[in-house]
N, C-alpha and C positions, 0 to 999 in steps of 0.2 A: 345487825352485824355492825360491829368496830370497825373503821375504817381509818387510818393516817392519810388524812387529806393535805397534799402539796401543792402548791401553788406552780403552775406549769409556765414556762416560755415556748409556747410551740412554735414561734415564729424563729426564736433563735436556734432551737434544735432543727428546725429544717432547713435552715439556712446552712448551718454545718453540714448539715447529710448534702445538701445540692452541691459543697463546697468540696464533696468527698471525705471528710471528717464521720466516719461509718462507724458504729459503737457493735459491739459483739450481740448485745440483747437491747431492744426495746420492749415498754411494759406501758399501756395508756389505758386506763380504765375511765368508766364514768357514762352517763348517758345522753353526752352531746356527741351522738354515732358520727356527724358530718366531719366533726372536727380528726376523729379516730381515724374515719377511711381517708380522710385527706393526708394525714400522718402516713399512715400505711402505702398507701400510693405513691407518695413521694420517695420513701425508701426504699420500695422495690423498684420504680424507675430510677433511682441513680446508683442502687449496690447491684443490679444485674443489667447486663447488656442484650437490649428486647432480642437479637437475633438469637439468644441464647436462652431465652427466659422459661422456654419449654421444659428445659434439662437442670436450669437451675432455681425453680422458683416452687415451690410448693404451696399450697394454702390450705388449712384442714380447720376442723370444729373441734372444741374440745371432747364434746359429749360424745365424737364419734372415733377418738383416738386415745389409745393409753399412751402414759409416761413414757414406757419403754419404747414404743415406737416413735416417739416425737423425739427422743434422745437420740435415738437411732439417724435418724433423719438428718437431724443438725451435727451430728458427729461426721456425717458422710462428707468426702471431698465433692467441690463442685467439680463440673464437666467440663473442659476447655475454657477454665475461666478462674478469674482469681475468687471468686464469691460465689457463695449461695444464698439465698435467702427462705426461711421457713417461717410463715404467718401461720400462729395459732390463734383463732377466733375463740371468743367464749371461753379460754383458757379455765376461766373459773368454772365451769360445767364438769371440767375433766376429772374421773373418779382415780381418786389416788392412796392406795392403801400405803402403808408407813415405808415400805421397802422402795414403792417409786417414789415417795416422796423425798426420802435419801438419795435416789438416784437422780432426781430434777436438782436438787440442792446442790450436790457435788457438781453437776453440770453449769447450773449456776454460777457456781465460784470458779470453773475450768474451763467455760466456753472455747468453742473452736475458732478460731482467728481467721477461717475460712467461711465462717456461717454468719448472717445476720439473723437470731431469733427477733421475733417482731410477735409479742402477745398480745391481745386485748381481751378487756373484761369489762362487765359493767358494774358488780359488786362485789369486789374481792373483799375479804376478811385476812386484816392483816395482822392480827392475831397469833393466826394459824400458817403451820408451816405448809407450803416452801416461800407465803408471800415477805416474810420476813428477809429470806435470804433473796430475792427477786428484787428486793425495793432497795437492798445494799448493792447490787450488782448491774444493775438496768439505768440507762437512760429513761425518762418520760415522767408521766404522773398523771395526773387526774384531767379531765377533759370534762368541765360540768359545763350545765345547759345556763348560758348568758344571763345575769340580770335585765331588767328593761331599759336601765341608765348606760350597760354596758354597749347596747345594740347601735347606736350613733355612732360610735369609736369604730367600731367593727366594719360599718358602712362604708364608712370615710376612709379607712385604712384599705378593704376588698376595691375600694374603686381607683386607687391608686395602682395596685397592683395590677386591673384592668386597664392602665393609661388614660384614665379619667378624672373630674374630679367631680364631684357632688355635693352642694350646700349645705348647712346645717339643717334647714327647711325643709329641703327635700329630703334628705335623710331621715328627718321627724315623720314623714308624709308617707314614705315607702314601710317604715316602722308602723306606722298607724293601719294600713292595711295587710301586710303579712305576719306582723307577729313580732316574735321572739325565737322562730326557727330559723335557725343559720341555712340549713338546706334550700328553704322558700326564699329566703332573701337572696343568696347567692343564684337562685333561677331566675328572680325578677330582675338583679342586676344585670346577668347575661342579656336578659331578652333587651334591657336599657338600652344597653350598650349598641344591639344591633339597630333598636329605636332610632337612636340620634345621629345613625349614620357618621359623617364623618367630622361630625362635631365633638368638643373632646368635654364639655360639661353640660351634667344633666343636672336638668331644672325640675322645681317643684310641679313646672306644668308638663314637662316631661313624664314624671312619674303618676301624675293623675291622668294624662290620655294612654300611656303605655299599660300601667297598671290599672287604672281603673275605680272609680269607686265601686262599681260592681264589680269584682274581676272576673264574673261570667262572660261579662262584655269587653274585648279586650281583642287587638289583633292578634295574639298570641293564641288566644282561645278559637279566634276565625280560624286559623293557620290549622291547629288540633281539627276542628269539626269538617274544614276542606278533606285534611286526610284521612278522616273517619267518613267520607262521602254521604255526611249528613247535611242535605241541603236545605232542608228547614231551617234548622240552626242556624248554619252558615248565613243563610239570608237576612235571618233575622237579627245576627250581630253586625253584618255590615250597616244594615240600616240603623241600627242603635249608634253604631261609632259614628256615622256620619252624620247624623241628626244632634250627638252632642259637640260638633263640629271639630271633630277628627277629621286631617286629612286622608287623602287617597293615596297620594306617595308613599308614606312609609307602609302604610298597610301594605300593600303592594309590597314594598321590599322586605318585610317579614315574611310574608307567604315565599317569596323566593327564596330566602333564607332556609325556610323549612324543607321546599321542595329541592333544595341542593343537599340538604342532608338526608333526606328520603332516598335520592340518586346513590348517593354514595352509599347508604344501606344497601339499595338495590343490586350496587354493582359488586358490593361486600358480598352477598348472598351468593351473587352468580361467579364470584371468585372461590366461592366454598370457607368464606373467612369462619372460624369458630367464632361464638358470642363473646368468646373472652376478649377476642381483637375488635369485632364489629365498632365498638362505639368510639374506641381510638380512633380508627382510620374514618369513621364519618364524621367526627371533630364532635358528638353529643357525648352528654351526662350518662354515665352506665345507669342511673336511677331513670332515664328517660328511655333508654334501649328500645323497651318493650313498647312504648307509643311508636314509635320508629319503626320498628318491624311490622308492627300492624297495618302502619300507614304503607309501605313500600308491597306488602305485600296485598294490598288492594290496588292497586294500580299496575299497567301492564309497562311495560318499557315504554313502548309508544305514547303513552297516556302520559308520562312522566315527560317524556321530551317535548309533546304540546304543553305542558303545563310552563316553560319558559317563552316561548311561542305567545302563548294569549298573555301573558303576564307583562311582557315585553311590549306588546303591542297595548295592552292597557296602560302601560307608565306614558309610551307615546300620547296616545289618547288626552288623558287627563292634564300632562304636560300642555295641552293644545287646546286647551279649554273646552274637552268633552266634557258631557254631565256625567261629573263622577258616581252619584248613585246608579243611572244607567250602565255607564261602563263597568263597575264594580261588580252588580248583580249578574251583570252577563257573564263578564268573566269568570264566577264563581261556578255559576251553575256549567261553566264551558268544560272549568275544569271535572268537577264532578261528572258528569255526563259523557265526557272523552271525545270533545266536538269541537272544532275550532268556530264559533260562532263569527257572521259576516259584520256582525253589529261592532263588532271589537277592529276588525282589519280595515273596515273603512275609514 
């Protein structure tokens, strides 16, 4: 399929959105779904009051909706708000007879000023209707996968947004571990920010220890195994981390951060919050919500509360010259087994 590629300054577009410069129609297409999802999330968050989101935000899929329905929703007025948002994912999958294409093109030429229509696609054919009209009347463009040489700059710019710095060598090492998946890069950078604590500079050593030469043996994979109550794998990771020179203190910090999120998920479930709100409530990426939900369901409320006591005692112990191997393996066993070990409390 032929398509007109167009360079996109996504940062500039989203900066305008955050300032309140919101257009009637946005169109993002391409294979880099992370950038597309980030754009959609930013537009929705900026265009719709969270308190009225349930009434003024619709998310549909092109293969589940026809053009008449799409235009009908887009043309309807918002409820007790200035604007509504309609997100149509996989717009290129929508079946459109000639009459429907004419209807859609007419909407693109005369969009509702109280609706923001956000369309996404993977491989649109700009030789065909209604894409020529859509391109003319929308803001956006192609979100293509990054080339290898673009990744270090992306890592450094994202670090600034996270209010930290990362030197060129550390960025190169991170890329060598993770590759060019922006989603995985952001996930690892979020872990690194937790790992460095109050420091504001990420070093090559931080990347080597937190991300790991073997990504199966990191503090974050340990947290995942503890959340899964996989005691044999969790203990294996503890021993591998400590034998590689990792300090017990940041490992404990990562476990604490993980279970804070698990607790928030548990609390959200108790409040009967829908899954669409749980990720934001708990401060986790929507892409990892399923993992945290699984962990929240494996632990009782009392067990989760005990985790924080166990980790606080372990942190105190290692800071006062206790054997880190004994302290961490005991703490991990206590968390998974739902007990508070006397060795930690001594």
